[in-house]
N, C-alpha and C positions, 0 to 999 in steps of 0.2 A: 918264340914260342909258334907266330905265327909262318915262320919260315919251314920249320918241325912240319908243321900239319901239310903244307904245300909240298914239301917234300917226299911227304910218305906216300900223297896223295897220286901224285907225277909217278911217283914209282910204279903204285901199283896198277895205275893206268896204263902205263906205258907196257906193262907185261901182259894187261888183257887184249890190247889193240894185237898183241904181236900173236895172240893166241886163237884170231878170230877175224872174219870178215864181213863187210857189211852187204845186207841188201834193202834196198829201200826201194820205196815209190810211190804210188798214190792210189787211192782204196775210190774209185765214181760210183754214180749212178749211171742209169744207161743213156743218160743224155751227159756223159764226161764231168758232173757237178761232181766238187769235192765231198766226201760223205766225213764231217766231224766226229770224234770220238765212237770208229768203226774199231771193231776188236780184231787182231790179227796174230794167229800162233803159229809158231815152228814147233813140229813134235819131229824128234829123230824117230827114223823110221826103223833103227838097229835097234835102238835101248830103249822105245816106246816113252822117252821123257822128255819134257818140255824144255829147248834148250833156250827159247826168247820169245819174249810177246812185246806187243807193240799196242797203244791204242792213238790212233790218229788225230792230227790239227786240224786246225779252223781251215786248213785248204787239202785234207784227206791224205798229207804225209806219213808214210811209216816209217820208220827205221829198225831193222833186226840185226844183232851180232850174233852171226853164225857160226860154227865150225869149219872150216875149208876142207874138200872135196867127201862130203857128205849127204845124205839122202834125206830129207825131210816131206813131211806132209804138211802146207802151210794151210790154215785154217781163218776161215774171215767170217765175222759176222756182223749184223748191225740193223737195231731194229727195224721191223719194217720192211727188210730187204730179204732175200732166200740166201741160207747159207750158202758158202762156197769151200771147197776141198780142191787144194792143187797140189801134183807132185813135183817137186824141185830139186836140183841135186848142185851144189855150192861146189864152186873153184877155188883155186889158188888167190884168184882178184876177187872185188867188189864188183855188183850186180845190180842193176834195174830191173825191176818189173813193175807196171799198172797194171790193174785190176778193177773189173765194172762189175757192181753185183745189180741182178734184176728185181723189181718189186716182187711182194707178196711172201714175205717170211711167216715163217711156221713159229709162233711163240716158245712151243716144247723145244725146238731144234736151240732157240736163244737161251733158253735155262740149261740147256746142256756146256755151251761155250762157258757162259757165264761160269758154272760149275768150275771148271779148268781154269781159267783165265785169273793170275794172281789179281789182277786190280782190272773191276770194268764197272760201265756207268749204265744205269738204266734212267732216264729222265734224272728225278735230282734224289736218283739212288747213288751213290759208290759201296762196291761189293769188293771188299777183299777176302782173298784163301787164305785160309788163316796158315794153312801148311806150306803153302808157298812162299812163306818170309821164317821160319823157325828153324833156329840152327840145332837145337836140341838142348840150350841152357835155360830155357824160356820155364817159369814156375808160374808167374800170375800173367794177368790181363796186364797189366802194365808195361812187362819186358815185353810182349808183343806190339803192344802198342808202338813203342819206342820204335820199331823196326819198320812203320808203315811210312809211305811216303806219303807227306802233308799232313802227318799226325803228330802233335807234340804232346807228351804230358809231363806239367810240372811237379815241382818238390810237393804243393800240397795236393797232387790226385786229380787237380782239374785237366779236363781234355781238352786239345784246342786243335780243329779240324781247319784245314785252309784259313788261320789268326781266327776263328769264330769258337766262342768257348760251347761244347756240350752242354746243354743244360737237361737232357733227360739220357737214363742209360737203363736199356732194357734187356730182358734177355727172354728169346722168345716170342716176343712183343710185349712180354709183362716186366711191369714197374719193376727195377730192382735198388729200392731205398730210397723211394721218389725225392729229387731235393738237393742230391749228393754224390758223384760221381767216384767220389773215394772209395769207398767200403768195396764198391764192384773193380774199379783198379787195383785194388791190395786182393782181393781175396779169390777171387772167378777164376780157376784155374785152367792155364792155357792150353792142356791137351786135351779138354774139353771141348775147345772152339774148334766149329767149322768155318764158318764166316763170320766177317765183320760189316754190319751196314751203316752205313753213314747216310742219314737222312738229312737234308739239305730242305729250306725253306718248311722245314716241318709246324704241324699245327695239329694240334692234341684236338681241336674240335674241328671234324671234317667241314660242314654245316659253313665256317668262316675261312676257311683255304683261301678261296676265292677273291675275297673282299678287302682279308686284312692283308697288312704288309709284312710277309716272315722271314725277309729276306737273311735275318740277322740269327734265325732258330735254327739251331742244331741238334739232332737227339742220334741216338749212335743204339743199334740194335744186335744183339750177339746170337749168333746160331748156333746150338749145339750140335757134335757130332750124333750120328742115328745112334751108338751104342747109348749115349749119356742120356735119352729120353724113354721116361717111363720107366727109368734108373734110379733107385739112391748113386749119386755120386759126391767125391768130394777127398778130403784125406782129414788126418789124423795125424799131428807132429807133437812129441814131448822132447825135449831137451833139458840140461843142467851142464853146469857150467865147470869150465877145466882149470883147474890150477889157481882157484881164486881163496882168497882168505875168507869171503863171507859167501855164501851158497847161492848160486845165479839159478834160475829156473826159468821154463817156457812148457807152456801147455796151450796149443790151439788145433783142436776140431775144427772143421769146417763140414758143413754137408748140404747137397742140392737136390731138389726133385722137380723137376718137369714133367709135365703132362698136357696133353691140350684143354684138360680138366681145370686143374690146378697147380700150382707150385708152392715150393716150401724153401725156405734157406735160412739153416743155423750156421752163426759163427761167436765162436766164442774165441777168446786170448787173455791167458792170467799170465804175466809174466813179470822179473824184476830187472830187464834188462834193456830198459827205455822204450822199446815198442808201444807205440800209441794207434789204435785201431781209429781212436777220435778224441782229435784233443779240444780244450776246451774253445776256440776258434772255430773248430768244425762246427761246436753246438751253435754258438753264436749266431753262423751265418746259415746255418741249417733251415730251408726254407719249406721245408714239405713237399716241395712242387708247386706250391701256391701262386696263382698268377699274376703279376703288377695291375689290379684291374684300372687304379687312376694313372698310372705312367704319362696316359698321354691326356689327359683333363685339366691340363695350364696350374694345377697347384699340388704344391707337393709339401703336406703334412705328416711327418715319421714321429714315431713315438721314441723317445731316445731309451738308451738303459740306465738306470741309476747304478752301476755296477761302481764299485770300490777302487778300482784301480787294481785290483790282483792280480798281479805280474803272470802275461802268458807270454809262454816261452816261443821263439822261434827254433826250428829246425828240431821238435822236438827232444832237445837235448837238456841236461839239468844237472846237477849232481850227483841226483838219484832219483829215479823214477821206477814207481811199481804200480801195475797197473790191473783192473780185474775188468773185463770187457763180455757182455751178451748182447747178441741181435737176431732178429727172427724176422723174414718178410715173406708173405703169404700170397698169392693170388688166386680166386676162386671162381668160376665159371659158374653161377646159379643156373642161368641158363643162355641160351644164344642171345637174350637183350639183356642181361643183367650180369654185372659182374662186380665181386667184392674184392679190395686189397689193403693191406696195411703194414704196420712194420713195428715193433715194438724196441727200443736200446737203452741197455743200462751200462753206467761205463763208473766206474770208481778209479782214482786214482790218489796215489800218496807221491809228493814231489818235496825234495828238499833243495833250494836255492841257495848259492853265492856268489853274492856282486860285491865290484867295486865299480864307481863311477866318478865323473865328475860335470857339474852343472857348473855354467859359465852364463849370469844373467846378465847380460850385455845392455850397454848406454842405449838411449832412445837414437837410433837413424845414425848407429855407428857400431863396429866388429869391436871397440874397447869395452874391458871387461867391467861393468859396475861392481860384483861380488860373484865371490865361488864356493860351491858348497861339494864335497869332498863326501862319499859315501862307502862304507864297506857293512854289506848288510848280510844277512842269513834269513832264511827266509823257510817256512814249512806250511806247504798246502795240502789240502785236502778236499778235493771235488767230486762229489755224487752228482751223477747227470742221468736223467731221464728223458727219452723223448718218443712218444706214442703218437701213429695218426692208421685213422682208419678212413677209407673209402668206397663208394659206391657209385658205378657209374652204368646207367639205365638207357639203351638205345635200342629200342622197338622197332626202328625203322629208319631211313636214311634224313627223313625229314626232322625227327625229334631227336633231344638229348637232354637227360636230365643228371647232374652230378653233385654228389653233397662228400665235403670233405672236412674231418674233424683232428686238428693237431694238437697236442699236447707236450709243453715242454715244462720240464721240474726239472731242478737243482738246488743242490746245497752247497756253500762253497767256506771254506773258513782259510785264514793265512794267520801265522802269527812269526812278527817279525820282528829281529831285534838289530839294530844298527848303531855303528859310531859314526858322529859326524863331526865335520869338523868343518867350522866356517869362517870365509875368511872375507873382509870388509875393510877393507883399506889395509892398513899395518897391523889392524885389530885381526886374531885370530881363536878362535875358540872350538874346544871341544865338549862333546856331549854323547852320553850315551839313552837310547830311544829305544823303545817297545812301542810295537803298534800290535791291533789283532782287530782283522776284518773280518763279518760274516754276511752271507746272506742266503736268502731261501727263495727266490723268486718262482711265480706261476705263470706260465700263459697256456690259454688256449685260445686258438684259431680257428674259426669256422668259416668253411664256404658254400654256396650253395647256388647252382647255376642251371638257368635252363633256355636252349637253343632250339627253336623252330622254326623250320623251313615251310611260309604256307604255299608258294610258288616259285617259279624260278626266278620270279622278280623280287621278291618281297620275303625277307628275313628277319627274324627278332631273335636278340638274344639278351636275357637279364642274368643277373651278375651281383650278387650279394655278400658283404664279408664281415664278420664280428670277431673281434679281438678284445678278449677279459685277460688282463695281466695286473696281477701284485707284484710289490717290490718292496722288502725289508731289510735293507742294506742297514748294520752297526760298524759301528767304528769307535775304538780307543786308542787313545794315543797315547802314553807316559814319558814325560819330560823329563830336563831338570830345569829347564828354563819356561819361563812364561813366553809363548810365543805371540799371543794376541792381547789387547784389552778390552774384555768384554763385560758389559753390564751386568753386575750382581757377583763378579767373579770376584774368588777370595783368595787375596796376593801371599806372600811368605812362608809358602809351603814348601816341604824338601823334595815334594816331587807334584806334579802338577800331570793330574790325572785326569783326562778330560775324554768325555764318551757323549757319543751322539748317535741315536735313534731316527729313522726314518721310515715314511711309509706313503708309497704312491701308488694307484688304484686306477686302474686306465677300461672304460668302456668307449669302445672305436666302433663304427659301422658305417664302411664302403656299399652303396649300392647304386648300378645305373642300368638301365634300357636304353638297348642300341636297338634302332631300325636301320636296316640297309635296303635302298630301292636301286635295282639291277635297271639303268635305263638304255645301255645297251650292253653286249658281250663283254665290254670292256670298257666301261663305267659304271659308276655306282654313286650314290649320295649317300652319307651315312647320319644319322642326326641321332645324338645321346644325353638322354635327360637323367644328371647322374646327381647325387648329395654325399658329403661327409660328415658324420655326425662324431664328436669326442665329447667325454665327459671326464674329466682327471680330478683327484682328490690328490692333495700332496701334504703330507703334514709331518713335522720334523721339530726335535728339541735336544738341547744340549746341555749335559747337569756336570759337577764337577764332584770329585771322591777324592775328601780332604785325608790330611795325614791321619787323620783320628777315625776313620775309614766312617764316616758321614756321609751323605749324600747332599751336594747344594745344589738344587735347581734353577740353572741360570733361565727363568720363566720371564724376563724383560720383553716386551713384543721384539728387540731387535733380533733375539736368538732362538724365537720359535716362528712354526710356521703353521698355517691352517688355513689351505686354497682350495677353493673350488673353480673350474677354470671349462668353461664349457667353450667348443669351438664348432661351428656350422658352415656349410661349405653346398649351396645350390648351384648347381651350374646346368646351362645348355649348350651342347656342342653339335658342330656343321664340320663335315667332311666331305671332300667330294675328289674322287679319285679316278683318272684315265690314264688308258693304254694308247699310246699312239704309237708308232713303227717301235723305236728300240727306248721308248721314253715311256715313265710311270710318274706321274705328279697327284701328289695329295695336299691341295692346301687344305688347311682349317681355320675357324676361330670358334673359341668358347668362350659364354657369357657368364659371368662367375657374381653371386651375390654373397658377400660375406658378413658374417655375424660373428662377435668375440666378447666373452665376457668372463672376466677374473674375479672373483671375490675373496676381500681378505680386509687383515684390520677393522672389521666390523665396514668396509666400504665398498662398494660396487664399480668396477671399471668398465664400459661398453667400447665398443668399437664397430662399425659397419660401413660396407661400402662396396660400391662396383667397379666392373671390372672386365675388361674385353682383353683376351689372351690368344693372339695367333701364334699360328705354328705352319711348318710347310716343309713337305719331304719331296727331293727329285731324285730319281733312278735312273741311270744310262746302263741298258743294259748293250754295253759294245759287241760285245760276241757270249756265246753260250758261258762261257765260265770267265765271262771279263764282265765286273761292272763297276762305275763310279756312282756314288750313292752321298747325298747332301740332305742333311738334316739342321732344322732351324725351329727352335721353340722358346717361347716369351712364357715364364714361369712365376707364380707368387711363393715363396717361399714363408711359411710360418711356423715359430718355434713352439714349443708345448709346456706343458706348468713351469718343468725344471726349470728356466729361466725366468719366469715372471715371479717366484715365491722370494720376497722382499726380505725375510728373514735370515741372518746367516745360518751357511752349512760348510762343514769342514770337508775339502777337497783332500786335504791331505795334512797332516801334523803344521808343515809347513805352506800351508795353502789355506784362505780362508774367501768363502764367495757369497756374493747375495745377488739377487733376482732384480729386474724390474718389468714391473707391472705395467709401464707405459711403452713397452716394445711393442713394433708396430714391423708388420712383413716385409721381406725383403724381394726383390726382384733382379730375376737374373734373364740375359739373353746367353742364346747356347747356340754356337754354329758348329758343325762336325762335318768334315770330310772324308769318306775311307774309298780307296781304291782298293780292288780283287781282284786277281787273275791263278787260273788255276788251268796248267796246261798239262796234260793228261801225254802227250806226245814225249816229252821228255822229263813228264813231273815237277814240273816246275811250278813253285808256289810264290806267288808276289804278295803281299799285303801293305798297305798304308792307312795308317788313322792319322789325322789330325784336331783336337778339338780347342777352340777357344770360348771362355766363359769370362762373363762380365757380370757381375752383381752389383747391384746398385742398394742404397740402403742399407747395405749388409748389417746383420748384428754381430758386433767386434767386442772385442773387450778394454773395460778400463782399467788397471793396474797399479798400485800405488809396493814400491819395493820399499821394505824396511830391512836392511841387510838382505838374508837369504829368505825373508817370511814376505810371502804375497796377498795381500788383500784386493779382491778384485770384482768387478760389477759387468755385465753385459749393456749396450747402448746401441742405437742403431747410427752408423756413420754415415758420414757425407761425402765418404769419398770409396771409391768401387774397389772393390778389390779384382782382381784379374788373374786367369790363368789361363797357360798355353800349353798342351800337351799334343804331343805325338809318337807314333811307334811305327815301325817298319820291321818287315820281314824278306827274306829273300832265301830261298830256299829248293832244292833240288834234288832227285835222285838219278843216274846216271850208270851207265852199261851194269844193269840191273843191280849191282852186289854195293855199290856206294852211296853215301845220302851225307847231303853238307847244307850249312845253313847260317845265316848272317841274321840276328836282331839287331833291332838298335831302340832305345824308349826313350823320350826325354819330357822334361816336366820343370818348368817354369811359373812360378806361383809369385804374387805381389798382394801384401796384407796390411793393414790400416789398423792400428790400436793407438789408445792413448796409454803412457808410459808416464808414471811420475808424474801427472798433468802436462806432458810433452806428447803432442802428435808421433806416431814412430809408424814410420814405412819400412816393410823388413819384406826382402826378396830370399827365393831358396832355386836353387836349380841344379835338376839333378839328374844325371845321365847315366846310362847303362847299357852296354855294348857286350854283345855275345857271339862265338865265334866257332862250330864245330862241325867235325865231317866224323863219319862213322863207313865202317864195311858192314855187309850184311853174308857171308859166307855160310854154305852148309857144313864144309869139310873142313876149313881150317879157321885160325883163331882171327876171332873180331876183337877190332879195336876201335873207339872213340875219342879222340883227341878233342879239347875247347880250351877256350878263354874270354875269362868272361871280366870287366873290370867294370865298378860302379863308381861315380864319384858324386858327392854330396857337397853343392856350395851353398853355407848357409853364410849372407852377410860378409864376404870376402873371406870366411873362414869355411877352408875345404877340406874335405876327408877322403880318401882313398879306398877302395879293396881290390884288390887285385886278384883274381882266382885262376890259374890254368887247371885244367882237371883232365880226367884221363878212365878211361874204363876198359876191360880187358875181359872177354867171356871166350870161353871153349868148348867144344863138346868134344873130348876124344875118346878112342879105344871102345866105340859102341857104349859108353856105360857111367865116363866122368864125363861130370862137368866141372868148370873153376871159371870163378868171376872173381874180380878184383876193380875195386874203386879207388880212384885217388884224387884227393884235391889238396894243394895249398894254397895257402890266402897269407896274404902283406898286405898290412892294413896301417895307413899312415896318414897324416895329414899335411898341410903345405909348410908349415913349419916344424915338420918332421920334432914336435914335442910329443908327441904321439907316434910309435913305430914298432910295430909286433910282427911276428911271422911266425904262422904256425901248419900246419896241415892235418888231412887224415887220411888213414887207408884201411880200408875193410876189404875182406877176403873167403870166402866159400869153398870150398872142394867135397862134391855130391858123387855118390855110389850109388848109381842105379841100373841093375843089372834088367838086358832088356825083358820085358814081358812078368818083370817082376813088380809085387807088390809093395816091398819096402824098400825105404830109400833112407841112405845113411848120409850124415853131412856133419862138417866140421867147420864153424865159421868163427871167424873174429872181427870185431867192430874197434874201431881206434887202437888198430896194432901199434901204433907209435907211441901211446899214452901222451897225447896231446893234454893239455889241463884246463884250459879255456877258450873263448870267443870273444870276439869285441863286435860293436854295432855303434849307432850315433842316430840321434833323433834333432829334428827342431820344433821348438813350443812356439814361435814368432816373438817370443821375450829371450830365449836360451838358447843354448845348444850344450848337449850332454852327449857323452860317449862312456861306455861301459865296458866293463870286462867281466864273463860269467864261468864259473867254473863249470866244466862238464864231464860226463862220464867216463871212467877211464876204461882203460880196456878190457874187454869180456871175449872170451873164447867159448863157446857151446860147442856141445856134440848133441845132435837131434838125431831121433829116429821117425819115419815119416811113414803111414801105411796109408796106400793109395786104393781107395772103393772103388 
């Protein structure tokens, strides 16, 4: 596959070289000093088209590929310099031309050049001219982003620029569903986009931009075409299935309105073809744009979720999925100082699952199998999700800002599961039918209040406070043939073992901190932080048995019930010093913490009180304008929440029973990270490398006892350190204007220590992920992307491999037709070849839209090869699991879209 990619690129490159000549040279100032990131553009005088463009490297060098024997107007611009325009005529030979610019550039002229350049840079902002990268097949923002140099979009709709994740997406400077980029990536129409602005070193708080380290913060702003402003735009799509036994449908209206005063976005999607605008995974990671207030405070106290292990699918694929989705987003400028914004999202989905899996429980410190569980299961899930956010931002002047946000998350989830389990313990094999029911209706309300005040050029104050209120009420029912565990008060001898468990967890958590920044010099400042984290949690659970005669047997022994109150308090004082010295930025710091934890249960109280000093250090080496090396060290205290302190039994699953440990202490972690980044606009070369080492001392680990395939476990503070070493790197570049290639590598090694059947168990896992891909971007020719991905998961010498060659073809032809096809081939196997499976996916669409027409006709097919199932695997520190789950069959949809 690699040879195919290289040969294809070689032939394309050779053809392009044969049709062009090179013009290269230096752009300098009047003192012959090279100007980095100057814009150079060659406009064909006969056709008035831009044939080539370049951005100079750190030496001021540029390179243009031009047509031979052609007259050009050469335009050069650089911020702070006078624009220059030259007339040149190429020959059949390569040529060299050095150009000097004069000081005193006019900003208006610079903006005009930026408008025409495909890519330009102004300070920390990269500007992409959308029309320069469109071939005609693009329908959504996602299609366009994938063609931009230095930009990647993953399968989850997350955007990465120069190896950094985009944390905020805006349209015309207004938030677009703050806290998630997927909705914008999948829905903003490509034909409405004029410019894409990448905002590096982004800070939402202007007052803190110069005092905080924002080198990893990236935002993206979409600028609309002039005809899309002050008018409603969007599209309305309706589709039906073709030649299906069951009816298939798609209804997908989207409307957008933007003006200087306000904006409104409306997105809906109703379908039963597997399109999921918002997955359950997306819901749980949707932050609403809330900042991580205490991420640099030295303590980690995260409220965990009491989810029931409801299956979450990858790749939005299942046997059957039906979705109803609606979302609206608004922004309103009450006046010049006050802005209101927010969103509301409602989603409902019905999902049918069909899975075959094998779980091998390993012997302690060995890859030998202790016992095996084979499962064939079917599940029906229903999820209703709700997200609502309201934001207010008041900025009367540059010195004061007052923000308030409230985010509410509601959900109702139900799952009914039927499975056939085969248990293999030694030479004993047992079959059992099991039915389970899971449901939960959690709610959380997160509020944020922030005040920022710049008293003078030397004194800045920032006050931030967040409050989290959360309720969770998971209910679990398991109906088994055999009795899985011996519980106090349990009635044995029943035909069916009908076990039920209810839980209720309530959390109130307040984080507050006051920051004072004192500017010692323009290049150094001191930051003093006074902060506090307070959390109160209540955990209640009970287990009851329904007997064969349908009476209820409450297992109310103290071993089976929980009523726990847990208070956590962390008061801290932090001191950080930031200094810029030449190309270096140093930020050493330390935080002094006073901790107090109290949990009350079983009629007694247990408290812990102690002090701790936690250092941290950040160093940035700015090698060049677009090349940095960053080192970060942190020493943190990690605390558990109430879930691992409750000492009564809790069912994690029908074969897993857990109990907490009220004497758990905190774990300490040392984290070292090193990041290298280089972006060369001369040839659009993008290099990123990141390595992270974490050593967790006194980690909270698991003591597990296996009785066949059933597990009883409890947490404990390990005397042995857990370690993780991870790294990733990527190399990508665009060349000859129309080509883009990249190589990505991700590695992760972990070592875990647990106690299994009273034996200290040390397990290791090593995951490798390699991706190579190359693509073209022609306007009047077919465009092809070819790639190869291989993932290896090594769990205690048991290795699973997934090889995936993939290809994508898109072609805009006859001025009205668009054809897009995507193909993926999977080869999934393990090192012993006991698992060996091959499958592939093909999707394609043909679109007809006459130029100037508002109507679009489309025929699309998914899973055209009618593949029936997918494979995956995972590692739980005690066992390996391989799964095969059924996916949706072939769907062919005819749809009609009306563009506003």
